[in-house]
PDB file of N, CA, C, O and CB in Angstrom:
ATOM      1  N   MET A   1      -1.148 -44.259  48.719  1.00  0.00           N
ATOM      2  CA  MET A   1      -2.590 -43.141  48.146  1.00  0.00           C
ATOM      3  C   MET A   1      -1.627 -41.906  49.210  1.00  0.00           C
ATOM      4  O   MET A   1      -1.920 -40.724  49.391  1.00  0.00           O
ATOM      5  CB  MET A   1      -5.035 -43.747  48.910  1.00  0.00           C
ATOM      6  N   PHE A   2      -0.852 -42.410  49.583  1.00  0.00           N
ATOM      7  CA  PHE A   2      -0.334 -40.961  50.356  1.00  0.00           C
ATOM      8  C   PHE A   2       1.355 -40.234  49.343  1.00  0.00           C
ATOM      9  O   PHE A   2       1.782 -39.082  49.266  1.00  0.00           O
ATOM     10  CB  PHE A   2       0.231 -41.599  52.550  1.00  0.00           C
ATOM     11  N   SER A   3       1.901 -41.591  48.723  1.00  0.00           N
ATOM     12  CA  SER A   3       2.691 -40.853  47.354  1.00  0.00           C
ATOM     13  C   SER A   3       1.699 -40.773  46.286  1.00  0.00           C
ATOM     14  O   SER A   3       2.429 -40.652  45.301  1.00  0.00           O
ATOM     15  CB  SER A   3       4.071 -41.761  46.691  1.00  0.00           C
ATOM     16  N   GLN A   4       0.613 -40.764  45.898  1.00  0.00           N
ATOM     17  CA  GLN A   4      -0.267 -39.909  44.977  1.00  0.00           C
ATOM     18  C   GLN A   4      -0.218 -38.677  45.366  1.00  0.00           C
ATOM     19  O   GLN A   4       0.297 -37.892  44.570  1.00  0.00           O
ATOM     20  CB  GLN A   4      -1.648 -40.263  44.900  1.00  0.00           C
ATOM     21  N   LEU A   5      -0.899 -37.946  47.134  1.00  0.00           N
ATOM     22  CA  LEU A   5      -0.810 -37.140  46.868  1.00  0.00           C
ATOM     23  C   LEU A   5       0.229 -35.892  47.336  1.00  0.00           C
ATOM     24  O   LEU A   5       0.091 -34.682  47.513  1.00  0.00           O
ATOM     25  CB  LEU A   5      -1.734 -37.172  46.887  1.00  0.00           C
ATOM     26  N   ARG A   6       1.501 -36.988  47.451  1.00  0.00           N
ATOM     27  CA  ARG A   6       2.518 -36.123  47.500  1.00  0.00           C
ATOM     28  C   ARG A   6       2.382 -35.539  46.206  1.00  0.00           C
ATOM     29  O   ARG A   6       2.171 -34.378  45.855  1.00  0.00           O
ATOM     30  CB  ARG A   6       3.837 -36.710  47.812  1.00  0.00           C
ATOM     31  N   MET A   7       2.546 -36.575  45.590  1.00  0.00           N
ATOM     32  CA  MET A   7       3.073 -36.292  43.724  1.00  0.00           C
ATOM     33  C   MET A   7       1.995 -35.348  43.041  1.00  0.00           C
ATOM     34  O   MET A   7       2.329 -34.763  42.011  1.00  0.00           O
ATOM     35  CB  MET A   7       3.042 -38.022  42.565  1.00  0.00           C
ATOM     36  N   CYS A   8       0.946 -35.200  43.468  1.00  0.00           N
ATOM     37  CA  CYS A   8      -0.104 -34.113  43.356  1.00  0.00           C
ATOM     38  C   CYS A   8       0.434 -32.686  43.665  1.00  0.00           C
ATOM     39  O   CYS A   8       0.542 -31.749  42.873  1.00  0.00           O
ATOM     40  CB  CYS A   8      -1.279 -34.421  44.341  1.00  0.00           C
ATOM     41  N   GLU A   9       0.764 -32.726  45.063  1.00  0.00           N
ATOM     42  CA  GLU A   9       1.515 -31.658  45.731  1.00  0.00           C
ATOM     43  C   GLU A   9       2.730 -31.221  44.832  1.00  0.00           C
ATOM     44  O   GLU A   9       2.776 -30.149  44.228  1.00  0.00           O
ATOM     45  CB  GLU A   9       2.016 -32.154  47.161  1.00  0.00           C
ATOM     46  N   GLU A  10       3.385 -31.869  44.824  1.00  0.00           N
ATOM     47  CA  GLU A  10       4.783 -31.741  44.016  1.00  0.00           C
ATOM     48  C   GLU A  10       4.502 -31.052  42.404  1.00  0.00           C
ATOM     49  O   GLU A  10       5.324 -30.164  42.181  1.00  0.00           O
ATOM     50  CB  GLU A  10       5.525 -33.486  43.847  1.00  0.00           C
ATOM     51  N   GLN A  11       3.715 -31.234  41.480  1.00  0.00           N
ATOM     52  CA  GLN A  11       2.982 -31.372  40.161  1.00  0.00           C
ATOM     53  C   GLN A  11       2.349 -29.514  40.580  1.00  0.00           C
ATOM     54  O   GLN A  11       2.531 -28.522  39.875  1.00  0.00           O
ATOM     55  CB  GLN A  11       1.514 -33.120  40.029  1.00  0.00           C
ATOM     56  N   ALA A  12       1.891 -29.556  41.414  1.00  0.00           N
ATOM     57  CA  ALA A  12       1.024 -28.018  41.937  1.00  0.00           C
ATOM     58  C   ALA A  12       1.806 -27.259  41.792  1.00  0.00           C
ATOM     59  O   ALA A  12       1.617 -26.232  41.141  1.00  0.00           O
ATOM     60  CB  ALA A  12       0.469 -27.719  43.397  1.00  0.00           C
ATOM     61  N   LEU A  13       3.216 -27.649  42.526  1.00  0.00           N
ATOM     62  CA  LEU A  13       4.159 -26.475  43.158  1.00  0.00           C
ATOM     63  C   LEU A  13       5.121 -26.378  41.968  1.00  0.00           C
ATOM     64  O   LEU A  13       5.972 -25.505  42.135  1.00  0.00           O
ATOM     65  CB  LEU A  13       5.024 -26.868  44.766  1.00  0.00           C
ATOM     66  N   LEU A  14       5.209 -27.060  40.787  1.00  0.00           N
ATOM     67  CA  LEU A  14       5.862 -26.806  39.531  1.00  0.00           C
ATOM     68  C   LEU A  14       5.203 -26.392  38.701  1.00  0.00           C
ATOM     69  O   LEU A  14       5.673 -26.161  37.588  1.00  0.00           O
ATOM     70  CB  LEU A  14       6.409 -27.683  39.012  1.00  0.00           C
ATOM     71  N   ALA A  15       3.863 -26.169  39.017  1.00  0.00           N
ATOM     72  CA  ALA A  15       2.875 -25.827  37.767  1.00  0.00           C
ATOM     73  C   ALA A  15       2.855 -24.006  38.321  1.00  0.00           C
ATOM     74  O   ALA A  15       2.668 -23.011  37.621  1.00  0.00           O
ATOM     75  CB  ALA A  15       0.889 -26.951  37.800  1.00  0.00           C
ATOM     76  N   GLN A  16       3.198 -24.126  40.234  1.00  0.00           N
ATOM     77  CA  GLN A  16       3.193 -22.422  40.292  1.00  0.00           C
ATOM     78  C   GLN A  16       4.382 -21.713  39.732  1.00  0.00           C
ATOM     79  O   GLN A  16       4.521 -20.709  39.033  1.00  0.00           O
ATOM     80  CB  GLN A  16       3.128 -21.877  41.811  1.00  0.00           C
ATOM     81  N   ASP A  17       5.276 -22.670  40.335  1.00  0.00           N
ATOM     82  CA  ASP A  17       6.710 -22.198  39.929  1.00  0.00           C
ATOM     83  C   ASP A  17       6.262 -22.045  38.290  1.00  0.00           C
ATOM     84  O   ASP A  17       5.704 -20.962  38.110  1.00  0.00           O
ATOM     85  CB  ASP A  17       8.182 -23.489  40.332  1.00  0.00           C
ATOM     86  N   TYR A  18       6.324 -22.516  37.583  1.00  0.00           N
ATOM     87  CA  TYR A  18       6.144 -22.670  36.033  1.00  0.00           C
ATOM     88  C   TYR A  18       5.256 -21.030  36.016  1.00  0.00           C
ATOM     89  O   TYR A  18       5.777 -20.109  35.387  1.00  0.00           O
ATOM     90  CB  TYR A  18       5.038 -24.444  35.413  1.00  0.00           C
ATOM     91  N   ALA A  19       4.110 -20.836  36.648  1.00  0.00           N
ATOM     92  CA  ALA A  19       3.568 -19.567  35.989  1.00  0.00           C
ATOM     93  C   ALA A  19       4.152 -18.387  36.732  1.00  0.00           C
ATOM     94  O   ALA A  19       4.088 -17.274  36.210  1.00  0.00           O
ATOM     95  CB  ALA A  19       1.942 -19.495  36.017  1.00  0.00           C
ATOM     96  N   LEU A  20       4.653 -18.533  37.780  1.00  0.00           N
ATOM     97  CA  LEU A  20       5.486 -17.282  38.219  1.00  0.00           C
ATOM     98  C   LEU A  20       6.926 -16.703  38.086  1.00  0.00           C
ATOM     99  O   LEU A  20       7.546 -15.789  38.631  1.00  0.00           O
ATOM    100  CB  LEU A  20       5.426 -17.318  39.308  1.00  0.00           C
ATOM    101  N   GLU A  21       7.289 -17.985  36.757  1.00  0.00           N
ATOM    102  CA  GLU A  21       8.261 -17.606  36.278  1.00  0.00           C
ATOM    103  C   GLU A  21       7.770 -17.249  34.782  1.00  0.00           C
ATOM    104  O   GLU A  21       8.627 -16.792  34.025  1.00  0.00           O
ATOM    105  CB  GLU A  21       9.310 -18.569  36.504  1.00  0.00           C
ATOM    106  N   GLN A  22       6.382 -17.433  34.270  1.00  0.00           N
ATOM    107  CA  GLN A  22       6.142 -16.861  32.916  1.00  0.00           C
ATOM    108  C   GLN A  22       5.496 -15.342  33.301  1.00  0.00           C
ATOM    109  O   GLN A  22       5.567 -14.434  32.473  1.00  0.00           O
ATOM    110  CB  GLN A  22       5.028 -17.922  31.934  1.00  0.00           C
ATOM    111  N   ALA A  23       4.819 -15.123  34.707  1.00  0.00           N
ATOM    112  CA  ALA A  23       4.622 -13.551  34.705  1.00  0.00           C
ATOM    113  C   ALA A  23       5.725 -12.840  34.997  1.00  0.00           C
ATOM    114  O   ALA A  23       5.539 -11.646  34.763  1.00  0.00           O
ATOM    115  CB  ALA A  23       3.645 -13.075  35.638  1.00  0.00           C
ATOM    116  N   GLU A  24       7.024 -13.133  35.499  1.00  0.00           N
ATOM    117  CA  GLU A  24       8.218 -12.459  35.516  1.00  0.00           C
ATOM    118  C   GLU A  24       8.828 -12.146  34.650  1.00  0.00           C
ATOM    119  O   GLU A  24       9.532 -11.142  34.546  1.00  0.00           O
ATOM    120  CB  GLU A  24       8.910 -12.855  36.016  1.00  0.00           C
ATOM    121  N   GLU A  25       8.502 -13.564  33.372  1.00  0.00           N
ATOM    122  CA  GLU A  25       9.273 -12.930  32.162  1.00  0.00           C
ATOM    123  C   GLU A  25       8.212 -11.829  31.194  1.00  0.00           C
ATOM    124  O   GLU A  25       8.651 -11.107  30.299  1.00  0.00           O
ATOM    125  CB  GLU A  25       9.865 -14.347  31.111  1.00  0.00           C
ATOM    126  N   LYS A  26       7.083 -11.886  31.516  1.00  0.00           N
ATOM    127  CA  LYS A  26       6.246 -10.828  30.745  1.00  0.00           C
ATOM    128  C   LYS A  26       6.652  -9.723  31.231  1.00  0.00           C
ATOM    129  O   LYS A  26       7.155  -8.899  30.466  1.00  0.00           O
ATOM    130  CB  LYS A  26       4.756 -10.880  30.835  1.00  0.00           C
ATOM    131  N   GLY A  27       6.506  -9.403  32.852  1.00  0.00           N
ATOM    132  CA  GLY A  27       6.588  -8.387  33.540  1.00  0.00           C
ATOM    133  C   GLY A  27       7.613  -7.796  33.129  1.00  0.00           C
ATOM    134  O   GLY A  27       7.445  -6.579  33.050  1.00  0.00           O
ATOM    135  N   LEU A  28       9.058  -8.315  32.701  1.00  0.00           N
ATOM    136  CA  LEU A  28      10.159  -7.880  32.483  1.00  0.00           C
ATOM    137  C   LEU A  28      10.570  -7.194  31.224  1.00  0.00           C
ATOM    138  O   LEU A  28      11.375  -6.278  31.055  1.00  0.00           O
ATOM    139  CB  LEU A  28      10.794  -8.760  32.704  1.00  0.00           C
ATOM    140  N   GLU A  29       9.431  -8.202  29.933  1.00  0.00           N
ATOM    141  CA  GLU A  29       9.590  -7.728  28.576  1.00  0.00           C
ATOM    142  C   GLU A  29       8.236  -6.394  28.452  1.00  0.00           C
ATOM    143  O   GLU A  29       8.266  -5.543  27.563  1.00  0.00           O
ATOM    144  CB  GLU A  29       9.392  -9.262  27.375  1.00  0.00           C
ATOM    145  N   ARG A  30       7.085  -6.463  29.563  1.00  0.00           N
ATOM    146  CA  ARG A  30       6.589  -5.433  29.303  1.00  0.00           C
ATOM    147  C   ARG A  30       7.285  -3.498  29.797  1.00  0.00           C
ATOM    148  O   ARG A  30       7.170  -2.388  29.279  1.00  0.00           O
ATOM    149  CB  ARG A  30       5.341  -5.932  29.865  1.00  0.00           C
ATOM    150  N   GLY A  31       7.807  -3.921  30.739  1.00  0.00           N
ATOM    151  CA  GLY A  31       9.347  -3.032  31.793  1.00  0.00           C
ATOM    152  C   GLY A  31       9.803  -2.421  30.587  1.00  0.00           C
ATOM    153  O   GLY A  31       9.741  -1.222  30.312  1.00  0.00           O
ATOM    154  N   LYS A  32      10.515  -3.843  29.518  1.00  0.00           N
ATOM    155  CA  LYS A  32      11.709  -2.980  28.431  1.00  0.00           C
ATOM    156  C   LYS A  32      10.719  -2.303  27.287  1.00  0.00           C
ATOM    157  O   LYS A  32      11.264  -1.398  26.653  1.00  0.00           O
ATOM    158  CB  LYS A  32      13.070  -4.279  27.464  1.00  0.00           C
ATOM    159  N   ILE A  33       9.464  -2.577  26.956  1.00  0.00           N
ATOM    160  CA  ILE A  33       8.766  -1.917  26.030  1.00  0.00           C
ATOM    161  C   ILE A  33       8.299  -0.426  26.116  1.00  0.00           C
ATOM    162  O   ILE A  33       8.283   0.455  25.257  1.00  0.00           O
ATOM    163  CB  ILE A  33       7.784  -2.635  25.885  1.00  0.00           C
ATOM    164  N   PHE A  34       7.819  -0.430  27.802  1.00  0.00           N
ATOM    165  CA  PHE A  34       7.611   0.667  28.300  1.00  0.00           C
ATOM    166  C   PHE A  34       8.896   1.949  28.586  1.00  0.00           C
ATOM    167  O   PHE A  34       8.775   3.152  28.820  1.00  0.00           O
ATOM    168  CB  PHE A  34       6.988   0.190  29.405  1.00  0.00           C
ATOM    169  N   THR A  35       9.779   1.315  28.482  1.00  0.00           N
ATOM    170  CA  THR A  35      10.962   2.204  28.654  1.00  0.00           C
ATOM    171  C   THR A  35      11.524   2.683  27.703  1.00  0.00           C
ATOM    172  O   THR A  35      12.242   3.683  27.723  1.00  0.00           O
ATOM    173  CB  THR A  35      11.870   1.740  29.228  1.00  0.00           C
ATOM    174  N   PHE A  36      11.153   1.766  26.433  1.00  0.00           N
ATOM    175  CA  PHE A  36      11.445   2.432  24.805  1.00  0.00           C
ATOM    176  C   PHE A  36      10.547   3.235  24.598  1.00  0.00           C
ATOM    177  O   PHE A  36      10.886   4.344  24.184  1.00  0.00           O
ATOM    178  CB  PHE A  36      11.414   1.490  23.508  1.00  0.00           C
ATOM    179  N   LEU A  37       9.248   2.978  24.794  1.00  0.00           N
ATOM    180  CA  LEU A  37       8.466   4.099  24.443  1.00  0.00           C
ATOM    181  C   LEU A  37       8.458   5.541  25.656  1.00  0.00           C
ATOM    182  O   LEU A  37       7.892   6.629  25.562  1.00  0.00           O
ATOM    183  CB  LEU A  37       6.939   3.402  24.240  1.00  0.00           C
ATOM    184  N   ASP A  38       8.838   5.295  26.131  1.00  0.00           N
ATOM    185  CA  ASP A  38       9.282   6.489  26.882  1.00  0.00           C
ATOM    186  C   ASP A  38      10.267   7.339  26.758  1.00  0.00           C
ATOM    187  O   ASP A  38      10.188   8.509  27.135  1.00  0.00           O
ATOM    188  CB  ASP A  38       9.460   6.245  27.841  1.00  0.00           C
ATOM    189  N   LEU A  39      11.514   6.707  26.095  1.00  0.00           N
ATOM    190  CA  LEU A  39      12.503   7.548  25.831  1.00  0.00           C
ATOM    191  C   LEU A  39      12.338   8.000  24.368  1.00  0.00           C
ATOM    192  O   LEU A  39      12.930   9.024  24.027  1.00  0.00           O
ATOM    193  CB  LEU A  39      13.802   6.914  26.130  1.00  0.00           C
ATOM    194  N   VAL A  40      11.755   7.480  23.672  1.00  0.00           N
ATOM    195  CA  VAL A  40      11.023   7.756  22.076  1.00  0.00           C
ATOM    196  C   VAL A  40      10.350   9.351  22.275  1.00  0.00           C
ATOM    197  O   VAL A  40      10.497  10.440  21.720  1.00  0.00           O
ATOM    198  CB  VAL A  40       9.455   6.341  21.634  1.00  0.00           C
ATOM    199  N   ARG A  41       9.495   8.774  23.456  1.00  0.00           N
ATOM    200  CA  ARG A  41       8.380  10.265  23.863  1.00  0.00           C
ATOM    201  C   ARG A  41       8.842  11.325  23.802  1.00  0.00           C
ATOM    202  O   ARG A  41       8.447  12.290  23.147  1.00  0.00           O
ATOM    203  CB  ARG A  41       7.802  10.468  25.216  1.00  0.00           C
ATOM    204  N   GLN A  42      10.328  11.169  24.957  1.00  0.00           N
ATOM    205  CA  GLN A  42      10.758  12.402  25.191  1.00  0.00           C
ATOM    206  C   GLN A  42      12.584  12.722  24.077  1.00  0.00           C
ATOM    207  O   GLN A  42      13.639  13.335  24.238  1.00  0.00           O
ATOM    208  CB  GLN A  42      10.859  12.399  27.159  1.00  0.00           C
ATOM    209  N   HIS A  43      11.914  11.805  22.984  1.00  0.00           N
ATOM    210  CA  HIS A  43      12.866  12.611  21.951  1.00  0.00           C
ATOM    211  C   HIS A  43      14.531  11.909  22.282  1.00  0.00           C
ATOM    212  O   HIS A  43      15.480  12.373  21.651  1.00  0.00           O
ATOM    213  CB  HIS A  43      12.773  14.634  22.357  1.00  0.00           C
ATOM    214  N   VAL A  44      14.727  10.933  23.170  1.00  0.00           N
ATOM    215  CA  VAL A  44      15.992  10.708  23.504  1.00  0.00           C
ATOM    216  C   VAL A  44      16.198   9.762  22.387  1.00  0.00           C
ATOM    217  O   VAL A  44      17.215  10.066  21.764  1.00  0.00           O
ATOM    218  CB  VAL A  44      16.269  10.229  24.969  1.00  0.00           C
ATOM    219  N   LEU A  45      15.379   8.352  21.742  1.00  0.00           N
ATOM    220  CA  LEU A  45      15.807   7.994  21.071  1.00  0.00           C
ATOM    221  C   LEU A  45      14.918   7.683  19.898  1.00  0.00           C
ATOM    222  O   LEU A  45      13.765   8.057  20.113  1.00  0.00           O
ATOM    223  CB  LEU A  45      16.408   7.318  21.587  1.00  0.00           C
ATOM    224  N   THR A  46      15.084   7.139  18.773  1.00  0.00           N
ATOM    225  CA  THR A  46      14.301   7.176  17.512  1.00  0.00           C
ATOM    226  C   THR A  46      13.871   5.782  17.711  1.00  0.00           C
ATOM    227  O   THR A  46      14.390   4.756  18.150  1.00  0.00           O
ATOM    228  CB  THR A  46      15.109   7.543  16.044  1.00  0.00           C
ATOM    229  N   SER A  47      11.930   6.367  16.883  1.00  0.00           N
ATOM    230  CA  SER A  47      11.770   4.734  16.616  1.00  0.00           C
ATOM    231  C   SER A  47      11.803   3.816  15.999  1.00  0.00           C
ATOM    232  O   SER A  47      10.913   2.975  15.876  1.00  0.00           O
ATOM    233  CB  SER A  47      11.217   4.366  16.682  1.00  0.00           C
ATOM    234  N   GLU A  48      13.356   3.852  15.277  1.00  0.00           N
ATOM    235  CA  GLU A  48      13.952   3.175  14.410  1.00  0.00           C
ATOM    236  C   GLU A  48      14.864   2.548  15.352  1.00  0.00           C
ATOM    237  O   GLU A  48      15.180   1.372  15.173  1.00  0.00           O
ATOM    238  CB  GLU A  48      14.486   3.918  13.266  1.00  0.00           C
ATOM    239  N   PHE A  49      15.328   3.221  16.355  1.00  0.00           N
ATOM    240  CA  PHE A  49      16.510   2.115  17.056  1.00  0.00           C
ATOM    241  C   PHE A  49      15.919   1.618  17.979  1.00  0.00           C
ATOM    242  O   PHE A  49      16.413   0.581  18.422  1.00  0.00           O
ATOM    243  CB  PHE A  49      17.893   2.632  17.678  1.00  0.00           C
ATOM    244  N   ALA A  50      14.457   2.222  18.729  1.00  0.00           N
ATOM    245  CA  ALA A  50      13.533   1.299  19.569  1.00  0.00           C
ATOM    246  C   ALA A  50      13.387  -0.348  18.488  1.00  0.00           C
ATOM    247  O   ALA A  50      14.240  -1.220  18.322  1.00  0.00           O
ATOM    248  CB  ALA A  50      11.698   2.320  19.822  1.00  0.00           C
ATOM    249  N   SER A  51      12.521  -0.290  18.145  1.00  0.00           N
ATOM    250  CA  SER A  51      11.772  -1.318  17.210  1.00  0.00           C
ATOM    251  C   SER A  51      13.052  -2.200  16.697  1.00  0.00           C
ATOM    252  O   SER A  51      12.964  -3.389  16.391  1.00  0.00           O
ATOM    253  CB  SER A  51      10.827  -0.503  15.804  1.00  0.00           C
ATOM    254  N   GLU A  52      14.503  -1.271  16.644  1.00  0.00           N
ATOM    255  CA  GLU A  52      15.110  -2.578  16.252  1.00  0.00           C
ATOM    256  C   GLU A  52      15.835  -3.025  17.327  1.00  0.00           C
ATOM    257  O   GLU A  52      16.801  -3.690  16.953  1.00  0.00           O
ATOM    258  CB  GLU A  52      15.984  -2.533  15.054  1.00  0.00           C
ATOM    259  N   GLN A  53      15.737  -2.910  18.614  1.00  0.00           N
ATOM    260  CA  GLN A  53      16.152  -3.311  19.571  1.00  0.00           C
ATOM    261  C   GLN A  53      15.523  -4.182  20.348  1.00  0.00           C
ATOM    262  O   GLN A  53      16.058  -5.022  21.072  1.00  0.00           O
ATOM    263  CB  GLN A  53      16.425  -2.529  20.052  1.00  0.00           C
ATOM    264  N   LEU A  54      13.684  -3.866  20.113  1.00  0.00           N
ATOM    265  CA  LEU A  54      12.580  -4.803  20.172  1.00  0.00           C
ATOM    266  C   LEU A  54      12.484  -5.973  19.769  1.00  0.00           C
ATOM    267  O   LEU A  54      12.080  -7.008  20.298  1.00  0.00           O
ATOM    268  CB  LEU A  54      11.745  -4.440  19.722  1.00  0.00           C
ATOM    269  N   GLY A  55      13.108  -5.594  18.253  1.00  0.00           N
ATOM    270  CA  GLY A  55      12.920  -7.053  17.567  1.00  0.00           C
ATOM    271  C   GLY A  55      11.711  -6.775  16.773  1.00  0.00           C
ATOM    272  O   GLY A  55      11.093  -7.725  16.293  1.00  0.00           O
ATOM    273  N   MET A  56      11.190  -5.188  16.532  1.00  0.00           N
ATOM    274  CA  MET A  56       9.890  -5.141  15.477  1.00  0.00           C
ATOM    275  C   MET A  56       9.810  -4.058  14.917  1.00  0.00           C
ATOM    276  O   MET A  56      10.543  -3.105  15.183  1.00  0.00           O
ATOM    277  CB  MET A  56       8.545  -5.326  15.998  1.00  0.00           C
ATOM    278  N   THR A  57       8.659  -4.052  13.831  1.00  0.00           N
ATOM    279  CA  THR A  57       9.027  -3.150  12.744  1.00  0.00           C
ATOM    280  C   THR A  57       8.765  -2.097  13.740  1.00  0.00           C
ATOM    281  O   THR A  57       8.542  -2.012  14.948  1.00  0.00           O
ATOM    282  CB  THR A  57       8.186  -3.159  11.224  1.00  0.00           C
ATOM    283  N   VAL A  58       8.907  -1.216  12.555  1.00  0.00           N
ATOM    284  CA  VAL A  58       8.704   0.831  12.861  1.00  0.00           C
ATOM    285  C   VAL A  58       7.380   0.840  13.030  1.00  0.00           C
ATOM    286  O   VAL A  58       6.986   1.423  14.040  1.00  0.00           O
ATOM    287  CB  VAL A  58       9.105   2.204  11.365  1.00  0.00           C
ATOM    288  N   ALA A  59       6.609   0.376  12.352  1.00  0.00           N
ATOM    289  CA  ALA A  59       5.327   0.028  12.426  1.00  0.00           C
ATOM    290  C   ALA A  59       4.247  -0.288  13.520  1.00  0.00           C
ATOM    291  O   ALA A  59       3.294   0.192  14.134  1.00  0.00           O
ATOM    292  CB  ALA A  59       5.391  -0.771  11.860  1.00  0.00           C
ATOM    293  N   GLU A  60       4.969  -1.333  13.371  1.00  0.00           N
ATOM    294  CA  GLU A  60       4.337  -2.021  15.151  1.00  0.00           C
ATOM    295  C   GLU A  60       4.713  -1.440  16.550  1.00  0.00           C
ATOM    296  O   GLU A  60       4.112  -1.719  17.587  1.00  0.00           O
ATOM    297  CB  GLU A  60       4.939  -3.632  15.468  1.00  0.00           C
ATOM    298  N   PHE A  61       5.891  -0.514  16.442  1.00  0.00           N
ATOM    299  CA  PHE A  61       6.605   0.031  17.651  1.00  0.00           C
ATOM    300  C   PHE A  61       5.833   1.770  17.686  1.00  0.00           C
ATOM    301  O   PHE A  61       5.676   2.530  18.642  1.00  0.00           O
ATOM    302  CB  PHE A  61       8.641  -0.042  17.349  1.00  0.00           C
ATOM    303  N   GLU A  62       5.448   1.948  16.084  1.00  0.00           N
ATOM    304  CA  GLU A  62       4.206   2.907  16.457  1.00  0.00           C
ATOM    305  C   GLU A  62       3.257   3.482  17.009  1.00  0.00           C
ATOM    306  O   GLU A  62       2.827   4.500  17.550  1.00  0.00           O
ATOM    307  CB  GLU A  62       3.831   2.947  16.256  1.00  0.00           C
ATOM    308  N   ALA A  63       2.963   1.745  16.446  1.00  0.00           N
ATOM    309  CA  ALA A  63       1.476   1.725  16.931  1.00  0.00           C
ATOM    310  C   ALA A  63       1.448   1.850  18.652  1.00  0.00           C
ATOM    311  O   ALA A  63       0.982   2.819  19.251  1.00  0.00           O
ATOM    312  CB  ALA A  63       0.702   0.164  16.385  1.00  0.00           C
ATOM    313  N   LEU A  64       2.035   0.682  19.276  1.00  0.00           N
ATOM    314  CA  LEU A  64       2.413   0.469  20.803  1.00  0.00           C
ATOM    315  C   LEU A  64       2.223   2.088  21.107  1.00  0.00           C
ATOM    316  O   LEU A  64       1.373   2.575  21.854  1.00  0.00           O
ATOM    317  CB  LEU A  64       4.210  -0.290  21.171  1.00  0.00           C
ATOM    318  N   LEU A  65       3.765   3.178  19.931  1.00  0.00           N
ATOM    319  CA  LEU A  65       3.393   4.305  20.830  1.00  0.00           C
ATOM    320  C   LEU A  65       2.399   5.511  20.805  1.00  0.00           C
ATOM    321  O   LEU A  65       2.629   6.627  21.271  1.00  0.00           O
ATOM    322  CB  LEU A  65       4.367   4.819  20.962  1.00  0.00           C
ATOM    323  N   LYS A  66       1.133   5.053  20.115  1.00  0.00           N
ATOM    324  CA  LYS A  66      -0.112   5.599  19.720  1.00  0.00           C
ATOM    325  C   LYS A  66      -0.833   5.267  20.931  1.00  0.00           C
ATOM    326  O   LYS A  66      -1.598   6.075  21.458  1.00  0.00           O
ATOM    327  CB  LYS A  66      -0.738   5.045  18.370  1.00  0.00           C
ATOM    328  N   ASP A  67      -0.639   4.217  21.350  1.00  0.00           N
ATOM    329  CA  ASP A  67      -1.835   3.782  22.492  1.00  0.00           C
ATOM    330  C   ASP A  67      -0.673   4.152  23.682  1.00  0.00           C
ATOM    331  O   ASP A  67      -1.319   4.410  24.697  1.00  0.00           O
ATOM    332  CB  ASP A  67      -2.594   1.731  22.460  1.00  0.00           C
ATOM    333  N   TYR A  68       0.220   4.231  23.854  1.00  0.00           N
ATOM    334  CA  TYR A  68       1.381   4.676  25.316  1.00  0.00           C
ATOM    335  C   TYR A  68       0.349   5.799  25.101  1.00  0.00           C
ATOM    336  O   TYR A  68      -0.737   5.354  25.471  1.00  0.00           O
ATOM    337  CB  TYR A  68       3.609   5.055  25.236  1.00  0.00           C
ATOM    338  N   HIS A  69       0.212   7.197  24.613  1.00  0.00           N
ATOM    339  CA  HIS A  69       0.407   8.474  24.985  1.00  0.00           C
ATOM    340  C   HIS A  69      -1.147   8.598  25.001  1.00  0.00           C
ATOM    341  O   HIS A  69      -1.644   9.724  25.044  1.00  0.00           O
ATOM    342  CB  HIS A  69       1.374   9.471  24.018  1.00  0.00           C
ATOM    343  N   LYS A  70      -2.421   6.803  24.948  1.00  0.00           N
ATOM    344  CA  LYS A  70      -3.439   7.723  25.362  1.00  0.00           C
ATOM    345  C   LYS A  70      -3.943   7.466  26.580  1.00  0.00           C
ATOM    346  O   LYS A  70      -4.825   8.186  27.047  1.00  0.00           O
ATOM    347  CB  LYS A  70      -4.460   7.784  24.515  1.00  0.00           C
TER     348      LYS A  70
END
């Protein structure tokens, strides 16, 4: 019984660690996108360069840029 409880606790901790790791990765990716959006908005970079660096099409990037300006 005790070992089952311990195993459940360990599984919960692993699930929590995984969720935190995924949230951190998502946050880093969002920060990267917002940085490129801001640099394009300031005319430091082109949409073409930023979209290439982010691995998306220019149209996809410009759609994000349009939403970013709202």
